[in-house]
C-alpha positions as CSV (number, residue, x, y, z in Angstrom):
1,X,0.2,-0.2,0.0
2,X,1.5,3.5,-0.8
3,X,0.3,6.7,1.0
4,X,1.4,10.1,0.8
5,X,5.1,10.8,1.8
6,X,5.8,12.9,5.2
7,X,8.1,12.4,8.1
8,X,7.5,11.9,11.7
9,X,11.0,12.8,12.8
10,X,10.3,15.1,15.9
11,X,6.6,14.7,16.1
12,X,5.4,14.1,19.4
13,X,2.0,12.6,19.5
14,X,-0.3,12.3,22.8
15,X,-3.2,9.5,22.4
16,X,-5.3,10.8,25.2
17,X,-8.1,8.1,26.3
18,X,-11.2,9.9,28.0
19,X,-13.9,8.1,30.0
20,X,-16.8,9.7,27.8
21,X,-18.1,8.3,24.6
22,X,-22.0,9.1,24.4
23,X,-22.1,12.7,25.2
24,X,-21.4,14.3,21.7
25,X,-21.8,17.9,22.8
26,X,-19.6,17.3,25.6
27,X,-16.9,15.5,23.2
28,X,-17.2,18.5,20.8
29,X,-16.3,21.0,24.0
30,X,-13.3,18.9,24.3
31,X,-12.3,18.7,20.7
32,X,-12.2,22.4,20.3
33,X,-9.8,22.9,23.1
34,X,-7.3,20.8,21.2
35,X,-6.7,23.2,18.8
36,X,-5.0,22.5,15.5
37,X,-2.9,19.8,17.0
38,X,-6.3,17.1,17.1
39,X,-5.9,15.0,14.2
40,X,-8.6,12.3,15.3
41,X,-11.3,11.8,17.7
42,X,-12.5,8.3,18.0
43,X,-15.7,7.6,20.1
44,X,-17.3,4.6,21.3
45,X,-20.6,4.6,23.1
46,X,-20.2,0.8,24.4
47,X,-16.8,1.5,25.4
48,X,-18.3,4.9,26.8
49,X,-14.7,5.9,25.9
50,X,-13.2,8.6,23.4
51,X,-9.5,8.7,22.0
52,X,-8.0,12.0,21.1
53,X,-5.3,12.1,19.1
54,X,-2.8,15.0,19.1
55,X,0.2,15.9,16.9
56,X,2.3,18.4,15.4
57,X,2.6,20.4,13.3
58,X,5.3,21.2,16.2
59,X,6.9,19.0,18.7
60,X,5.6,21.0,21.4
61,X,2.3,21.3,20.3
62,X,1.1,18.0,21.6
63,X,2.1,19.0,25.1
64,X,0.1,22.2,25.1
65,X,-3.0,20.5,23.5
66,X,-2.9,17.5,26.1
67,X,-3.2,20.2,29.0
68,X,-6.1,22.1,27.2
69,X,-8.0,18.8,26.7
70,X,-7.3,17.7,30.3
71,X,-8.6,21.0,31.8
72,X,-11.7,20.8,29.6
73,X,-12.0,16.9,30.8
74,X,-12.1,18.2,34.5
75,X,-15.0,20.5,33.4
76,X,-16.9,18.2,31.6
77,X,-16.5,14.7,32.1
78,X,-17.1,12.7,35.6
79,X,-17.0,9.0,36.2
80,X,-19.4,8.7,39.1
81,X,-21.9,6.9,37.0
82,X,-19.8,5.6,34.5
83,X,-20.7,2.2,32.9
84,X,-18.7,1.4,30.0
85,X,-17.4,-1.9,29.3
86,X,-13.7,-0.9,28.6
87,X,-11.7,-0.9,32.2
88,X,-10.7,2.6,33.4
89,X,-9.2,4.4,36.2
90,X,-10.5,7.9,36.0
91,X,-12.1,10.3,33.5
92,X,-8.8,11.3,31.8
93,X,-8.0,7.5,31.8
94,X,-4.6,6.9,30.1
95,X,-2.5,9.8,28.5
96,X,0.7,8.1,26.5
97,X,3.3,10.4,24.8
98,X,4.8,8.8,21.8
99,X,8.0,9.9,19.9
100,X,6.9,8.9,16.4
101,X,10.3,9.3,15.0
102,X,11.6,6.7,17.4
103,X,15.3,8.0,18.3
104,X,16.7,7.9,21.7
105,X,16.4,11.5,22.2
106,X,13.1,11.6,20.9
107,X,11.9,8.6,23.1
108,X,13.8,10.7,26.3
109,X,11.6,13.8,25.4
110,X,8.6,11.7,25.2
111,X,9.2,10.8,28.7
112,X,10.0,13.9,30.0
113,X,6.8,15.4,28.7
114,X,5.0,12.8,30.2
115,X,6.4,13.2,33.6
116,X,5.9,17.2,33.3
117,X,2.4,16.4,32.4
118,X,1.8,14.2,35.1
119,X,3.1,16.3,37.8
120,X,1.1,19.4,36.4
121,X,-2.2,17.4,36.1
122,X,-1.9,16.0,39.9
123,X,-1.0,19.7,41.1
124,X,-3.7,21.3,39.4
125,X,-6.7,18.9,39.4
126,X,-5.7,16.9,42.7
127,X,-5.8,13.8,40.4
128,X,-3.5,10.7,41.5
129,X,-1.3,9.9,38.6
130,X,0.3,6.6,37.9
131,X,3.3,6.8,35.4
132,X,4.1,3.7,33.1
133,X,6.7,2.2,30.2
134,X,9.3,4.7,29.5
135,X,7.9,7.6,31.8
136,X,8.2,5.1,34.9
137,X,11.8,4.6,36.2
138,X,10.6,0.9,36.9
139,X,9.1,0.6,33.5
140,X,6.0,-1.0,34.7
141,X,3.5,-1.4,31.8
142,X,-0.3,-0.2,31.8
143,X,-1.9,-3.5,32.3
144,X,0.3,-4.1,35.5
145,X,-0.3,-0.4,36.6
146,X,-4.2,-0.8,36.4
147,X,-4.2,-4.1,38.2
148,X,-1.8,-2.6,41.2
149,X,-3.1,1.0,41.2
150,X,-4.2,2.0,45.1
151,X,-3.0,-1.4,46.2
152,X,0.7,-2.3,46.5
153,X,1.4,0.5,44.1
154,X,0.6,4.0,45.1
155,X,0.7,7.2,42.7
156,X,3.7,8.5,41.8
157,X,2.0,12.2,41.8
158,X,-0.9,13.3,43.5
159,X,-3.5,12.1,46.3
160,X,-3.4,8.4,47.7
161,X,-6.8,7.9,46.8
162,X,-9.1,8.4,43.5
163,X,-10.5,11.9,43.1
164,X,-14.4,11.8,43.9
165,X,-15.1,12.7,40.0
166,X,-12.1,12.2,38.1
167,X,-10.8,9.0,39.4
168,X,-7.0,8.5,38.8
169,X,-4.9,8.9,35.3
170,X,-2.0,6.9,33.8
171,X,0.4,8.8,32.1
172,X,2.8,7.1,30.0
173,X,5.8,7.3,27.3
174,X,5.8,4.3,24.8
175,X,6.4,3.3,21.1
176,X,3.5,3.6,18.6
177,X,0.6,0.8,18.9
178,X,-2.4,-0.1,17.1
179,X,-5.9,-0.4,18.9
180,X,-8.2,-2.5,16.7
181,X,-11.6,-3.9,17.4
182,X,-13.1,-6.9,15.4
183,X,-16.7,-7.4,15.8
184,X,-17.8,-11.1,15.7
185,X,-20.8,-12.8,13.9
186,X,-22.2,-14.4,17.0
187,X,-23.8,-13.2,20.0
188,X,-21.8,-15.4,22.5
189,X,-19.6,-13.4,24.2
190,X,-17.9,-16.6,25.7
191,X,-16.3,-16.9,22.1
192,X,-14.9,-13.6,22.3
193,X,-13.3,-14.0,25.6
194,X,-12.0,-17.4,24.5
195,X,-10.1,-16.1,21.3
196,X,-8.8,-12.8,23.4
197,X,-7.1,-15.3,25.8
198,X,-5.7,-17.5,23.1
199,X,-4.0,-14.9,21.4
200,X,-2.8,-12.4,23.8
201,X,0.8,-12.5,24.9
202,X,0.1,-13.0,28.9
203,X,-1.5,-16.4,28.0
204,X,1.0,-17.4,25.7
205,X,-0.3,-16.3,22.6
206,X,1.2,-13.8,20.2
207,X,4.2,-11.4,21.3
208,X,3.0,-7.9,21.7
209,X,-0.8,-8.7,22.0
210,X,-3.2,-7.4,24.3
211,X,-6.7,-8.5,24.2
212,X,-10.2,-8.8,25.7
213,X,-13.5,-9.9,24.7
214,X,-16.0,-7.5,25.3
215,X,-19.8,-7.4,24.6
216,X,-21.2,-4.2,22.5
217,X,-24.5,-4.3,23.7
218,X,-25.6,-1.8,21.2
219,X,-25.1,-4.5,18.4
220,X,-26.1,-7.5,20.5
221,X,-22.4,-8.8,19.0
222,X,-19.2,-9.7,21.3
223,X,-15.8,-7.8,20.3
224,X,-12.3,-8.8,20.3
225,X,-10.6,-5.6,21.4
226,X,-6.6,-5.7,21.1
227,X,-3.7,-3.5,21.5
228,X,-0.7,-4.3,19.6
229,X,2.2,-2.9,21.3
230,X,4.9,-4.4,19.4
231,X,4.4,-3.9,16.1
232,X,7.5,-5.6,14.6
233,X,6.6,-8.8,16.5
234,X,3.0,-8.7,15.6
235,X,1.6,-6.3,13.0
236,X,-1.9,-5.5,11.9
237,X,-2.7,-8.1,9.4
238,X,-1.1,-11.3,11.2
239,X,-3.3,-10.3,14.8
240,X,-6.6,-9.9,12.6
241,X,-6.2,-12.6,10.4
242,X,-5.5,-15.0,13.4
243,X,-8.8,-13.7,15.0
244,X,-10.7,-14.7,11.8
245,X,-9.3,-18.0,11.6
246,X,-10.0,-18.8,15.5
247,X,-13.2,-17.4,14.7
248,X,-13.8,-19.8,11.7
249,X,-12.8,-22.6,13.8
250,X,-15.9,-21.7,16.2
251,X,-18.0,-21.6,13.3
252,X,-18.1,-18.0,13.3
253,X,-16.4,-14.9,11.8
254,X,-15.3,-11.5,12.1
255,X,-18.5,-9.2,11.2
256,X,-16.2,-5.9,10.9
257,X,-13.2,-4.3,11.9
258,X,-12.7,-1.1,13.4
259,X,-9.1,0.9,13.9
260,X,-8.9,3.0,16.9
261,X,-6.9,6.1,16.2
262,X,-4.2,6.6,13.6
263,X,-1.3,4.4,12.6
264,X,2.0,5.4,11.0
265,X,2.5,4.9,7.5
266,X,5.1,2.3,7.8
267,X,2.7,-0.2,9.5
268,X,-0.1,0.0,7.1
269,X,2.7,-0.2,4.1
270,X,3.4,-3.8,5.9
271,X,-0.2,-4.7,5.1
272,X,-1.3,-6.6,1.9
273,X,-4.0,-4.9,-0.4
274,X,-6.1,-7.7,0.0
275,X,-6.3,-7.6,3.9
276,X,-6.6,-3.6,3.9
277,X,-9.8,-4.1,1.5
278,X,-11.2,-6.7,3.9
279,X,-10.7,-4.7,6.9
280,X,-11.9,-1.6,5.6
281,X,-8.5,0.5,6.1
282,X,-7.5,3.1,3.8
283,X,-4.8,5.8,3.5
284,X,-6.6,8.2,5.9
285,X,-5.6,5.9,8.7
286,X,-2.0,6.8,8.2
287,X,-1.1,9.8,10.9
288,X,1.2,11.1,8.4
289,X,-2.0,12.0,6.2
290,X,-3.7,13.7,8.9
291,X,-0.9,15.8,10.5
292,X,-1.9,19.5,9.0
293,X,-5.3,18.8,7.5
294,X,-7.9,19.0,10.9
295,X,-9.5,16.1,12.9
296,X,-11.2,13.1,11.6
297,X,-14.1,12.9,13.7
298,X,-15.7,9.8,14.4
299,X,-18.3,9.7,17.1
300,X,-20.7,7.1,18.2
301,X,-19.5,4.0,16.1
302,X,-21.4,1.9,18.2
303,X,-24.2,3.7,18.9
């Protein structure tokens, strides 16, 4: 696959996950605060979650936009009645900074940006913050942070208990990842959970794959929701085709594929044209295409 040429050198991305996926007016208020750095908004009502992708055109724009977004979340989002199927710690749930160029210096810059944001968020809004991946001196990952928060692990910044309406936030610095959801052509949640367990690295599956089986109530179908965190070891096509193969062994199939957020062009280029056509993924999913062209707005994919 060939997409427009661009470069991600010295581009800092922030992929903020917010625990609100249903109130479109609130989401538009958040988006408006992000300014020109907003390149994608993906909202999901069943997950009750939205992903705001911030990047460029200057390396510092993502950090400034992330603070603007966070202030807007504090004023417009609460978790006191939150009921989405996706795991969450707080209203501003996860804030990863990503050095898209990938050099050691850029990754160091992203880690420092994450730590500065974490300290600012905790001090400005009284929210406990847990660092993860490159931002954390111990290198703890996001799944372990979720499991151990407020138990054996205390916050790196902020109070020792969750904020009453904002909860807590995980702030990290990491390599690019792909978040992708595969809706299954069955109403049996057990099938999705079995496949997720079989393919995720933690349970002996493919390297760099994190997966959950979740029920999408709006369509009455389960979903295999994946984060692909080591794309050099398990890419988009390999992960999705394995889910399809395992579905077919269970006498069902993949009904649709949903990419969450954007992808570096090189990871789309690794996919075959046949796969991309089947998955419904095109060149507009490349972050290089979106930078400087305004946001792609995708609210309410599941209702």
